PLY file of the C-alpha trace (Angstrom):
ply
format ascii 1.0
element vertex 84
property float x
property float y
property float z
element edge 83
property int vertex1
property int vertex2
end_header
-0.86 40.52 -32.19
-1.94 43.82 -30.62
-5.52 44.10 -29.27
-7.26 46.79 -31.40
-9.95 47.34 -28.75
-9.55 50.65 -26.89
-8.76 50.27 -23.18
-12.07 51.88 -22.10
-14.08 49.42 -24.21
-12.23 46.47 -22.67
-13.06 47.73 -19.19
-16.73 48.04 -20.16
-16.73 44.29 -20.79
-14.32 43.14 -18.09
-13.35 45.29 -15.13
-9.74 45.08 -14.04
-10.90 43.92 -10.62
-14.01 43.25 -8.56
-13.79 43.73 -4.80
-16.31 41.95 -2.56
-17.35 43.77 0.63
-17.18 42.51 3.33
-13.96 40.67 2.54
-14.57 38.41 5.55
-17.57 36.75 3.84
-15.72 34.14 1.80
-18.89 32.65 0.27
-20.03 36.07 -0.96
-16.56 36.73 -2.37
-16.55 33.43 -4.24
-20.01 34.11 -5.67
-18.97 37.63 -6.73
-15.84 36.35 -8.52
-17.72 33.54 -10.28
-20.51 35.91 -11.35
-18.10 38.65 -12.50
-16.27 36.10 -14.65
-19.51 35.62 -16.62
-21.03 39.13 -16.34
-18.70 42.13 -16.33
-21.38 44.79 -16.83
-22.19 46.61 -13.56
-26.01 46.48 -13.67
-26.06 42.87 -14.84
-23.66 41.78 -12.12
-25.76 43.54 -9.49
-28.93 41.84 -10.76
-27.30 38.40 -10.52
-25.97 39.05 -7.03
-29.34 40.30 -5.81
-30.98 36.96 -6.57
-28.99 35.46 -3.68
-28.20 38.67 -1.75
-31.22 40.99 -2.07
-29.46 44.05 -0.60
-26.35 43.70 -2.80
-25.12 46.74 -4.73
-22.34 47.06 -7.29
-20.56 50.37 -7.71
-17.65 51.44 -9.90
-14.86 53.69 -8.73
-15.26 57.09 -10.34
-11.75 58.38 -9.75
-9.92 59.21 -12.97
-6.47 57.80 -13.41
-7.19 54.62 -11.45
-7.73 51.11 -12.76
-11.31 50.08 -13.37
-12.64 48.50 -10.18
-16.13 47.38 -9.27
-17.09 47.12 -5.61
-19.76 44.55 -4.76
-21.38 45.37 -1.41
-23.25 42.43 0.11
-25.35 44.67 2.37
-25.65 47.59 -0.03
-22.93 49.73 1.56
-19.54 49.62 3.24
-19.49 48.91 6.96
-16.44 48.83 9.20
-15.32 45.34 10.26
-16.78 44.12 13.51
-14.38 43.55 16.40
-13.71 39.88 16.99
0 1
1 2
2 3
3 4
4 5
5 6
6 7
7 8
8 9
9 10
10 11
11 12
12 13
13 14
14 15
15 16
16 17
17 18
18 19
19 20
20 21
21 22
22 23
23 24
24 25
25 26
26 27
27 28
28 29
29 30
30 31
31 32
32 33
33 34
34 35
35 36
36 37
37 38
38 39
39 40
40 41
41 42
42 43
43 44
44 45
45 46
46 47
47 48
48 49
49 50
50 51
51 52
52 53
53 54
54 55
55 56
56 57
57 58
58 59
59 60
60 61
61 62
62 63
63 64
64 65
65 66
66 67
67 68
68 69
69 70
70 71
71 72
72 73
73 74
74 75
75 76
76 77
77 78
78 79
79 80
80 81
81 82
82 83
């Protein structure tokens, strides 16, 4: 049976993808994925992440024509990877 919900409404409840930044922090990534599974709304997800990671920020991509993606930044912004 076809889903009668418009695509934009589905994305409001469940983003196509959530990207954790930095990708090297596996624990943060796991927590982001688990939290996003329960809370797809951007502000709610950010609030949950900030309990454990006070500087966390969640931002949506604003580029039209792309899949809905939320970016969860552990430290509030993107930073280049550190050299090993």
